[in-house]
C-alpha positions in Angstrom: 0.0 0.0 0.0 2.9 2.4 0.7 4.1 1.8 -2.9 0.6 2.3 -4.3 0.2 5.6 -2.4 3.6 6.8 -3.6 2.9 5.9 -7.1 -0.5 7.7 -7.1 1.0 10.7 -5.3 3.9 11.0 -7.8 1.6 10.8 -10.8 -1.6 12.5 -9.7 -0.6 16.0 -11.0 0.4 14.7 -14.5 -2.8 12.6 -14.6 -5.0 15.7 -13.8 -3.2 17.6 -16.5 -4.0 14.9 -19.0 -7.7 14.8 -18.1 -8.1 18.6 -18.4 -6.1 18.7 -21.6 -8.2 16.0 -23.1 -11.4 17.8 -22.2 -10.0 21.0 -23.7 -9.1 19.2 -27.0 -12.6 17.8 -27.3 -14.1 21.3 -26.6 -11.9 23.0 -29.2 -12.6 20.3 -31.9 -16.3 20.0 -31.2 -17.4 23.6 -30.4 -14.8 26.0 -31.9 -14.3 24.1 -35.2 -17.0 22.8 -37.6 -16.1 19.2 -37.1 -17.9 15.9 -36.7 -17.3 13.7 -33.6 -13.8 14.9 -32.4 -12.7 11.4 -31.3 -9.0 11.7 -32.1 -8.3 15.1 -30.8 -8.4 14.1 -27.1 -6.7 10.8 -28.0 -3.8 12.6 -29.6 -3.5 14.8 -26.5 -3.5 11.8 -24.2 -0.9 9.9 -26.2 1.3 12.9 -26.4 1.2 13.7 -22.7 1.3 10.1 -21.5 5.1 10.0 -21.2 7.5 10.9 -18.4 7.9 14.6 -17.7 10.7 16.1 -19.8 9.8 14.1 -22.9 6.2 15.3 -23.5 7.1 17.9 -26.1 9.2 15.5 -28.1 6.5 12.9 -27.8 3.9 15.4 -29.2 6.1 16.0 -32.2 6.4 12.3 -32.8 2.7 11.8 -32.7 2.1 14.6 -35.2 4.9 13.2 -37.5 3.4 9.7 -37.3 -0.2 10.8 -37.9 0.6 13.0 -40.9 2.9 10.5 -42.6 0.4 7.7 -42.0 -2.5 9.6 -43.5 -0.5 10.6 -46.6 0.6 7.0 -47.2 -2.9 5.8 -46.5 -4.5 8.2 -48.9 -2.1 7.3 -51.7 -2.8 3.6 -51.1 -6.5 4.2 -51.1 -6.3 6.1 -54.4 -4.2 3.5 -56.1 -5.7 0.3 -54.7 -9.0 1.1 -53.2 -10.4 -0.9 -50.2 -9.3 -4.3 -49.2 -7.0 -6.4 -47.0 -4.1 -6.1 -49.5 -4.4 -2.3 -49.5 -4.4 -2.2 -45.7 -1.3 -4.4 -45.5 0.6 -2.4 -48.2 -0.4 0.9 -46.5 0.7 -0.2 -43.1 4.0 -1.5 -44.5 4.8 1.7 -46.3 3.7 3.8 -43.4 6.0 1.9 -41.0 8.9 2.2 -43.4 8.3 6.0 -43.7 8.2 6.3 -39.9 11.4 4.3 -39.6 13.1 6.7 -42.0 11.7 9.9 -40.4 12.1 8.9 -36.7 12.2 5.2 -35.9 10.5 5.6 -32.5 7.7 3.2 -31.6 5.1 5.8 -31.0 5.8 7.4 -34.4 5.5 4.0 -36.1 2.3 3.2 -34.3 0.6 6.5 -35.1 1.7 6.2 -38.8 0.2 2.7 -39.0 -3.0 3.7 -37.4 -3.4 6.7 -39.7 -2.8 4.5 -42.7 -5.5 2.0 -41.6 -8.0 4.7 -41.0 -7.5 6.2 -44.4 -7.9 2.9 -46.2 -10.9 1.9 -44.0 -12.9 5.1 -44.0 -11.6 7.1 -47.0 -10.0 10.5 -47.7 -12.3 12.6 -45.4 -11.5 10.4 -42.4 -7.8 10.9 -43.0 -8.2 14.7 -43.2 -10.2 14.7 -40.0 -7.5 12.6 -38.3 -4.8 15.1 -39.3 -7.0 18.0 -38.0 -7.6 16.2 -34.7 -3.9 15.4 -34.3 -3.0 19.1 -34.9 -5.6 20.2 -32.3 -4.6 17.6 -29.8 -0.9 18.2 -30.4 -1.3 21.9 -30.0 -3.1 21.5 -26.7 -0.4 19.1 -25.5 2.4 21.5 -26.4 0.6 24.4 -24.6 0.3 22.2 -21.5 3.8 20.8 -21.6 5.8 23.8 -22.8 3.8 26.9 -21.6 1.4 26.2 -18.8 3.4 23.5 -16.9 7.0 23.5 -18.1 9.4 21.1 -16.5 12.2 22.3 -14.3 15.2 20.3 -15.5 17.0 20.0 -12.1 13.7 19.0 -10.4 13.2 16.3 -13.0 16.7 14.9 -12.4 16.3 15.1 -8.6 13.0 13.2 -8.7 14.7 10.4 -10.6 17.6 10.4 -8.1 15.1 10.2 -5.3 13.3 7.2 -6.8 16.6 5.4 -7.5 17.9 6.0 -4.0 14.6 4.7 -2.5 14.9 1.6 -4.6 18.5 0.9 -3.5 17.4 1.5 0.1 14.6 -1.1 -0.3 17.1 -3.6 -1.8 19.5 -3.3 1.1 16.6 -3.4 3.6 15.2 -6.6 2.1 18.7 -8.1 2.1 19.1 -7.2 5.8 15.8 -9.0 6.6 16.9 -12.0 4.7 20.2 -12.1 6.5 18.5 -11.9 9.9 16.4 -15.0 9.1 17.6 -18.5 9.9 18.4 -21.0 7.2 14.9 -22.6 7.6 13.2 -19.2 7.3 14.9 -17.7 4.3 12.7 -17.0 1.3 15.4 -16.6 -1.4 13.3 -14.0 -3.1 15.6 -11.0 -2.5 17.0 -11.0 -6.0 13.5 -10.9 -7.4 13.0 -7.6 -5.6 16.5 -6.3 -6.3 16.2 -6.8 -10.0 13.6 -4.1 -10.1 16.3 -1.5 -9.3 17.9 -2.1 -12.7 14.8 -0.5 -14.3 15.1 2.5 -11.9 18.7 3.0 -13.1 17.5 2.9 -16.7 14.9 5.5 -15.8 17.6 7.7 -14.2 19.6 7.5 -17.4 16.6 8.7 -19.4 16.0 11.5 -16.8 19.6 12.7 -17.3 19.0 12.8 -21.1 15.6 14.5 -20.8 16.7 17.1 -18.3 19.6 18.1 -20.6 17.3 18.3 -23.6 14.8 20.4 -21.7 17.5 22.8 -20.5 18.7 23.1 -24.1 15.3 24.1 -25.4 14.4 26.5 -22.5 15.5 30.1 -22.0 17.6 29.5 -18.9 20.4 31.7 -17.7 23.9 30.3 -18.0 24.2 29.8 -14.3 21.2 27.5 -14.3 22.7 25.3 -16.9 25.9 25.1 -15.1 24.1 23.9 -12.0 22.3 21.2 -14.0 25.6 20.1 -15.5 27.1 19.7 -12.0 24.1 17.6 -10.9 24.2 15.5 -14.0 27.8 14.5 -13.2 26.7 13.8 -9.6 23.8 11.6 -10.8 26.3 9.5 -12.8 27.7 8.3 -9.5 24.3 6.6 -8.7 25.1 4.1 -11.4 28.3 3.2 -9.5 26.4 3.2 -6.3 23.9 0.8 -7.8 26.6 -1.6 -8.9 28.3 -1.5 -5.5 25.0 -2.2 -3.7 24.4 -5.2 -6.0 27.8 -6.5 -5.2 27.3 -6.1 -1.5 23.9 -7.9 -1.7 25.5 -10.8 -3.6 28.4 -11.2 -1.2 26.4 -10.7 2.0 23.9 -13.3 1.1 26.7 -15.8 0.4 27.9 -15.6 4.0 27.2 -18.3 6.5 24.4 -17.8 9.0 26.5 -16.3 11.8 28.3 -13.8 9.7 25.1 -12.9 7.8 23.5 -11.9 11.1 26.6 -9.9 12.1 26.4 -7.8 8.9 22.6 -7.5 8.9 22.6 -4.3 11.1 25.2 -2.8 8.8 23.1 -3.2 5.7 20.1 -1.9 7.6 22.0 1.2 8.6 23.1 1.7 4.9 19.5 1.3 3.9 18.3 3.9 6.3 20.9 6.3 5.1 19.9 5.9 1.5 16.2 6.2 2.5 16.9 9.5 4.3 18.9 10.8 1.3 16.0 9.8 -1.1 13.7 12.1 0.9 15.5 15.3 -0.3 18.7 14.6 -2.4 19.0 18.3 -3.1 19.3 19.3 0.6 22.8 19.9 2.1 21.5 19.1 5.6 20.1 15.8 4.3 23.3 14.9 2.5 25.4 15.6 5.6 23.0 13.5 7.7 23.3 10.6 5.2 27.1 10.8 5.1 27.3 10.6 8.9 25.0 7.5 8.9 27.0 5.7 6.3 30.3 6.5 8.1 28.8 5.1 11.3 27.8 1.9 9.4 31.4 1.5 8.1 32.8 1.9 11.7 30.4 -0.7 13.0 31.0 -3.2 10.2 33.1 -6.3 11.1 36.6 -5.9 9.7 38.2 -9.2 10.7 37.5 -12.9 10.1 37.6 -15.3 7.2 38.1 -14.0 3.7 34.3 -13.8 2.8 33.8 -11.5 5.8 36.7 -9.3 4.9 35.3 -9.1 1.3 31.8 -8.1 2.5 33.5 -5.4 4.7 35.2 -4.0 1.7 31.9 -4.0 -0.2 30.4 -2.0 2.7 33.2 0.6 2.4 32.7 0.8 -1.4 29.0 1.5 -0.9 29.8 4.2 1.7 32.4 5.8 -0.6 29.9 6.0 -3.5 27.3 7.6 -1.2 29.9 10.2 -0.1 30.8 11.0 -3.7 27.2 11.4 -4.6 26.8 13.8 -1.7 29.5 16.0 -3.2 32.6 14.8 -1.4 35.6 14.5 -3.6 37.0 11.0 -4.4 40.2 11.3 -2.3 38.4 12.6 0.8 35.8 9.9 0.5 38.4 7.2 0.1 40.3 8.3 3.2 37.1 8.8 5.3 35.9 5.2 4.8 39.3 3.6 5.4 40.3 5.8 8.4 37.0 5.6 10.2 36.1 9.3 9.9 33.0 10.6 11.8 32.2 13.4 9.4 33.3 14.8 6.1 32.7 18.3 4.6 29.7 18.3 2.3 29.4 21.2 -0.2 26.2 23.0 -1.1 24.4 21.0 -3.8 23.3 22.7 -7.1 20.0 24.6 -6.9 17.6 25.4 -9.7 17.7 29.1 -10.6 14.5 30.9 -11.2 13.9 31.7 -14.9 14.2 35.5 -15.2 14.0 37.6 -18.3 17.3 39.0 -19.5 18.0 42.6 -18.6 18.5 45.0 -21.4 21.8 46.7 -21.5 21.7 50.4 -21.3 23.2 52.2 -24.3 
């Protein structure tokens, strides 16, 4: 239920935007334009906006490109071959090939194929109506995504960071519970849950790309782009943190029962630190708190014993080091801190999103 509430809370605002935008598209196509049932206008708006924040503008353009190319191909096929299954197959094939040449994205190909089918099935007028609906729906989607509710690039990246950190915290927490269990109580389902974090890391990579694209298309001041660049470099360390967490989970679960239970509190402490960091990754106070917690976990980790125990201890230090680097600590300082048992390290102020202000005119 906690995951459901978080999922609904994270997506409620974009969903409300889609509902209002769809209603507006229908109203424009139905009342302001002499048009028959405006079925495809709200559909085009929904398809365009039903993508992660940061990619809605690009998604809208892809919908329009797909619809227009599909309608053109479908009308040509209808004029040459008329109705029939062969015409539908030929139109869809040609539309998909055109979409591959123009863009190659799945949504572009799907819209092109649908537009071609509609033209062959319903004739020329249906194709023209489809294009008009797509233009209305796309225009509404662009107004919502680019003018009324533009995305703040740094906030977009921070949200992906938070989700990834929360997923890593859950993975370590599940591993700690598995390590606390006896041999007859283990479920051996930890890896099923941990594998979901790979998808979060992929989403983080897309968020880095989308935030950079949004910043490049928006009138930001130079300082704002520099802050985004700094945070993008920082976010790259989450890939390393994810790999070090996976290595720690694998090695920790391979320990015998006694040593697993010795390391369980350490993984639980690391999980708590990542969970705290996920709450506000852009806060310096939160970053300082998280670095203290991971350094505490390192000092409390067993550092002697058989070779597997020593290896797990080294993995704990690697996770702690990656957390420190993500928090803004330089590599050398982080390396010394985890090996020398430091209590605290200096954490710099994280980049902050600048307000978008109009450029001042220079006086002559």
